[in-house]
C-alpha positions in Angstrom: -9.3 -28.8 -6.6 -11.7 -26.2 -7.9 -12.8 -26.8 -11.4 -14.5 -24.6 -14.1 -17.4 -25.7 -16.1 -18.5 -28.3 -13.5 -20.4 -31.4 -14.5 -24.2 -31.0 -14.6 -27.0 -33.4 -13.9 -27.0 -36.5 -16.1 -30.7 -36.5 -16.9 -32.7 -35.4 -19.9 -30.7 -32.2 -20.1 -27.4 -33.9 -21.1 -27.5 -32.5 -24.7 -28.3 -29.0 -23.6 -25.6 -29.1 -20.9 -23.0 -30.3 -23.4 -24.0 -27.5 -25.8 -23.7 -24.9 -23.1 -20.4 -26.3 -22.0 -19.0 -26.2 -25.5 -20.3 -22.6 -26.0 -18.5 -21.4 -22.8 -15.3 -23.2 -23.8 -15.5 -21.5 -27.3 -16.1 -18.1 -25.8 -13.2 -18.5 -23.4 -10.9 -19.4 -26.2 -12.0 -16.3 -28.2 -11.7 -14.0 -25.2 -8.2 -15.2 -24.3 -7.0 -14.1 -27.8 -8.9 -10.8 -27.7 -6.3 -8.1 -27.3 -8.9 -5.3 -27.1 -10.0 -6.3 -23.6 -8.7 -4.3 -20.6 -6.0 -5.9 -18.6 -8.2 -6.6 -15.6 -11.0 -8.3 -17.7 -8.4 -10.3 -19.7 -6.9 -11.4 -16.3 -10.3 -12.9 -15.3 -10.5 -15.0 -18.4 -6.9 -16.1 -17.9 -7.7 -17.3 -14.4 -10.5 -19.6 -15.8 -8.2 -20.8 -18.6 -5.4 -21.7 -16.2 -7.7 -23.6 -13.8 -9.2 -25.5 -16.8 -5.7 -26.5 -17.8 -5.3 -28.3 -14.5 -3.4 -25.8 -12.4 -4.4 -25.4 -8.7 -6.1 -22.2 -7.8 -3.0 -20.8 -6.1 -0.8 -21.7 -9.0 -3.3 -20.1 -11.5 -3.4 -16.9 -9.4 0.4 -16.7 -9.3 0.7 -17.4 -13.1 -1.8 -14.7 -13.9 -0.5 -12.2 -11.3 -3.4 -11.8 -8.9 -4.2 -12.7 -5.3 -5.7 -16.2 -4.9 -8.8 -14.8 -3.2 -9.5 -12.8 -6.4 -9.0 -15.9 -8.5 -11.3 -17.9 -6.2 -14.0 -15.2 -6.6 -13.9 -15.3 -10.4 -13.9 -19.1 -10.6 -16.9 -19.1 -8.3 -18.7 -16.6 -10.5 -17.9 -18.6 -13.6 -19.4 -21.7 -12.1 -22.5 -19.9 -10.9 -23.4 -17.6 -13.8 -20.9 -18.1 -16.6 -19.2 -15.1 -18.1 -22.1 -12.7 -17.8 -20.4 -10.5 -15.1 -16.8 -10.8 -16.4 -17.0 -7.6 -18.5 -19.6 -5.8 -16.4 -18.3 -2.6 -14.8 -18.4 -2.8 -11.0 -19.7 0.8 -10.9 -21.2 1.8 -14.2 -21.7 5.4 -13.1 -18.2 5.8 -11.9 -17.0 7.0 -8.6 -19.5 9.3 -6.8 -18.3 12.9 -6.7 -16.7 14.2 -3.5 -18.1 17.7 -4.1 -21.4 18.8 -5.5 -21.5 21.4 -8.3 -22.6 24.2 -6.0 -19.8 23.4 -3.5 -17.2 23.4 -6.3 -18.4 26.9 -7.5 -18.3 28.3 -4.0 -14.8 26.8 -3.5 -13.5 28.6 -6.6 -15.1 31.8 -5.4 -13.3 31.5 -2.0 -9.9 30.8 -3.5 -10.2 33.8 -5.9 -11.4 36.1 -3.2 -9.5 38.1 -0.6 -9.7 37.0 3.1 -10.4 40.6 4.1 -13.5 40.6 2.0 -14.8 37.8 4.1 -14.1 39.5 7.4 -10.9 37.8 8.2 -7.9 39.7 9.7 -5.4 39.0 6.9 -5.2 39.9 3.2 -3.6 36.7 1.7 -4.7 33.1 2.0 -2.2 30.9 3.8 -2.8 27.4 2.7 -3.6 26.0 6.3 -6.1 28.8 6.9 -7.6 28.4 3.5 -8.1 24.7 4.1 -9.5 25.3 7.6 -12.0 27.9 6.2 -13.1 25.7 3.4 -13.6 22.7 5.7 -15.6 24.9 8.1 -17.9 25.8 5.3 -18.0 22.1 4.2 -16.3 22.8 0.9 -13.7 20.1 1.4 -13.9 16.5 2.7 -12.7 16.2 6.2 -10.2 13.5 5.5 -8.9 12.1 2.1 -6.6 9.5 3.4 -6.6 6.0 1.8 -6.8 4.3 5.2 -10.1 6.1 5.9 -11.7 6.1 2.5 -10.6 2.8 1.0 -10.2 0.8 4.2 -13.3 2.3 5.8 -11.5 3.0 9.1 -12.2 5.8 11.6 -9.5 8.4 11.8 -8.2 7.5 15.2 -8.1 3.8 14.3 -6.2 4.6 11.1 -3.7 6.6 13.0 -3.2 3.8 15.5 -2.7 1.3 12.7 -0.2 3.6 11.0 1.8 4.2 14.3 1.8 0.7 15.7 4.6 -0.7 13.5 6.9 2.2 14.4 6.1 1.9 18.1 6.9 -1.8 18.0 10.3 -1.2 16.3 11.1 1.7 18.7 10.4 -0.4 21.8 12.1 -3.6 20.5 15.3 -1.6 19.7 16.5 -1.2 23.3 14.7 -4.3 24.6 16.8 -6.6 22.5 20.0 -5.3 24.0 18.6 -5.3 27.5 17.6 -8.9 27.3 21.0 -10.0 26.1 22.8 -8.0 28.8 20.5 -9.6 31.5 21.3 -13.1 30.3 25.0 -12.4 30.1 25.0 -11.0 33.7 23.5 -14.4 34.7 26.6 -16.1 33.3 24.9 -17.4 30.1 27.3 -17.8 27.1 27.4 -14.3 25.6 28.0 -15.5 22.0 25.0 -17.8 21.9 22.7 -15.3 23.7 23.4 -12.4 21.3 23.3 -14.6 18.2 20.2 -16.2 19.6 18.4 -12.9 19.8 19.6 -12.0 16.4 18.1 -15.3 15.1 14.7 -14.6 16.8 14.6 -11.1 15.4 15.5 -12.2 11.9 12.9 -15.0 12.0 10.3 -12.5 13.0 11.3 -10.5 9.9 10.6 -13.5 7.7 6.9 -13.1 8.6 6.8 -10.5 5.9 6.3 -13.1 3.2 2.9 -14.0 4.9 1.5 -10.5 4.6 0.3 -11.3 1.0 -1.9 -14.1 2.3 -4.2 -12.1 4.5 -7.1 -9.9 3.5 -8.0 -8.2 6.8 -6.4 -4.8 7.5 -6.0 -5.6 11.2 -4.2 -8.9 10.6 -1.9 -7.3 8.0 -1.0 -4.5 10.4 -0.3 -7.1 13.2 2.0 -9.1 10.9 3.9 -6.0 9.8 4.3 -5.1 13.5 5.6 -8.5 14.2 8.1 -8.1 11.3 9.4 -4.9 12.9 10.4 -6.9 16.0 13.6 -7.2 13.9 14.5 -4.1 15.9 15.6 -6.5 18.6 18.9 -7.0 16.7 20.1 -3.3 16.8 21.9 -3.2 20.1 23.3 -6.7 19.8 24.7 -6.1 16.3 26.6 -3.1 17.7 28.0 -5.2 20.5 29.1 -7.9 18.1 30.7 -5.4 15.8 32.6 -3.7 18.7 33.8 -7.1 20.1 35.1 -8.2 16.7 36.8 -5.0 15.8 40.2 -3.9 17.1 39.9 -1.0 19.6 41.5 1.5 17.2 39.3 0.4 14.3 35.8 0.5 15.9 34.9 3.7 14.1 35.9 2.4 10.7 34.0 -0.9 11.3 30.9 1.0 12.4 31.1 3.2 9.4 31.3 0.2 7.0 28.3 -1.4 8.8 26.3 1.8 8.6 27.1 2.0 4.8 26.0 -1.6 4.2 22.8 -0.9 6.2 22.0 2.2 4.1 22.3 0.2 0.9 18.8 -0.9 1.9 17.7 2.4 0.3 18.0 0.7 -3.1 15.5 -2.0 -2.1 12.5 -0.1 -3.6 14.2 -0.1 -7.0 14.8 -3.9 -6.8 11.3 -4.5 -5.5 9.7 -2.4 -8.3 11.8 -4.3 -10.9 10.7 -7.7 -9.5 7.0 -6.7 -9.4 7.0 -5.3 -12.9 8.9 -8.2 -14.4 7.1 -11.0 -12.5 3.6 -9.4 -12.6 3.1 -10.2 -8.9 3.8 -8.6 -5.5 4.9 -11.9 -4.1 8.6 -11.6 -5.2 8.9 -8.3 -3.4 7.7 -9.8 -0.1 10.0 -12.7 -0.5 13.1 -10.6 -1.2 13.3 -9.2 2.4 13.1 -12.6 4.2 15.7 -14.0 1.7 18.2 -11.2 2.6 17.5 -11.9 6.3 18.3 -15.6 5.9 21.6 -14.8 4.2 22.6 -12.4 7.0 21.6 -15.0 9.6 23.8 -17.6 8.1 26.7 -15.2 8.1 26.3 -14.4 11.8 26.2 -18.1 12.8 28.9 -19.5 10.5 31.3 -16.6 9.8 31.2 -14.6 13.1 33.1 -16.7 15.7 33.0 -16.7 19.5 32.9 -13.2 20.9 36.0 -12.1 22.9 35.4 -10.8 26.4 34.6 -7.2 26.9 37.5 -4.8 27.6 37.8 -3.9 31.2 36.5 -0.4 31.6 38.0 2.2 34.0 36.1 3.1 37.1 35.0 6.4 35.7 33.9 4.9 32.3 30.3 6.0 33.1 27.0 4.9 34.6 27.5 2.3 37.3 31.3 2.5 37.2 31.2 6.3 38.1 28.7 5.6 40.9 30.9 3.0 42.4 34.0 5.2 42.1 32.3 8.1 43.9 31.0 5.8 46.6 34.5 4.4 47.2 36.0 7.9 47.3 33.4 9.0 49.8 34.1 6.1 52.1 37.9 6.8 52.0 37.3 10.4 52.9 35.2 9.5 55.9 
């Protein structure tokens, strides 16, 4: 277990060490009660206080409402240099300006001017052309996206990271149904196969709770992409629904299922409430896997054995139509 105020050497400096230890403990007690501190600074002192009270680092971070890596960093700083850096601004001069003063003045002049005055073949500034003109004259930053500025990623890499989860979901959507159909054609039990793929997909969705434990952007994106393998269930859920419904009620059952799925639009409200009330992002990431577990239990213990598929007519489509035309041609010859 990490500790704060670690024991020093037991030599001639014992008295001085004890005095320093008592001084730091007194300052910590004072700062914990200081309501004038900013939330972030007060959180740092609370981390030290919770660790001193005997909580593990992960427990202290959860109680305070920060990531455990942040808590580890401040405990390490406390042990190394006391509280000297706790209230020190990380960037005393503030964020460096994106535009210099002369760029800002020229940008205002451009916006207030007419394009025709600058030799352009139009009299009013359309927003895209204004942005293009200003970027060409280096009056605007090329990209202001969080992926590029905060995460320090190249534009192409940021675009790939943003698109990868959507690509995984789009590909897994038809693949899940195709795998189940392939196994059924090989005389595997259809109920177990389709429920099995639903189980695999929902278990992949439970990976969401682990996203809060990683700090690297690439690892987080890969985990989120793995979560979106939940798309494997889409085709199989439709098959299960159509097998359980009566032929003249399939439309109503599908509508109810779509209504229940669209209730997920309320999840941001629930997540925001959990985060604001608990002071941590962890409950939001646990909510999704919890819902998946509930749904998985329902599919295994409420949905029974799937009835066999209804026999389709020869012209129902696809392979049936091909076989029908082939037989018709052979009879004609």
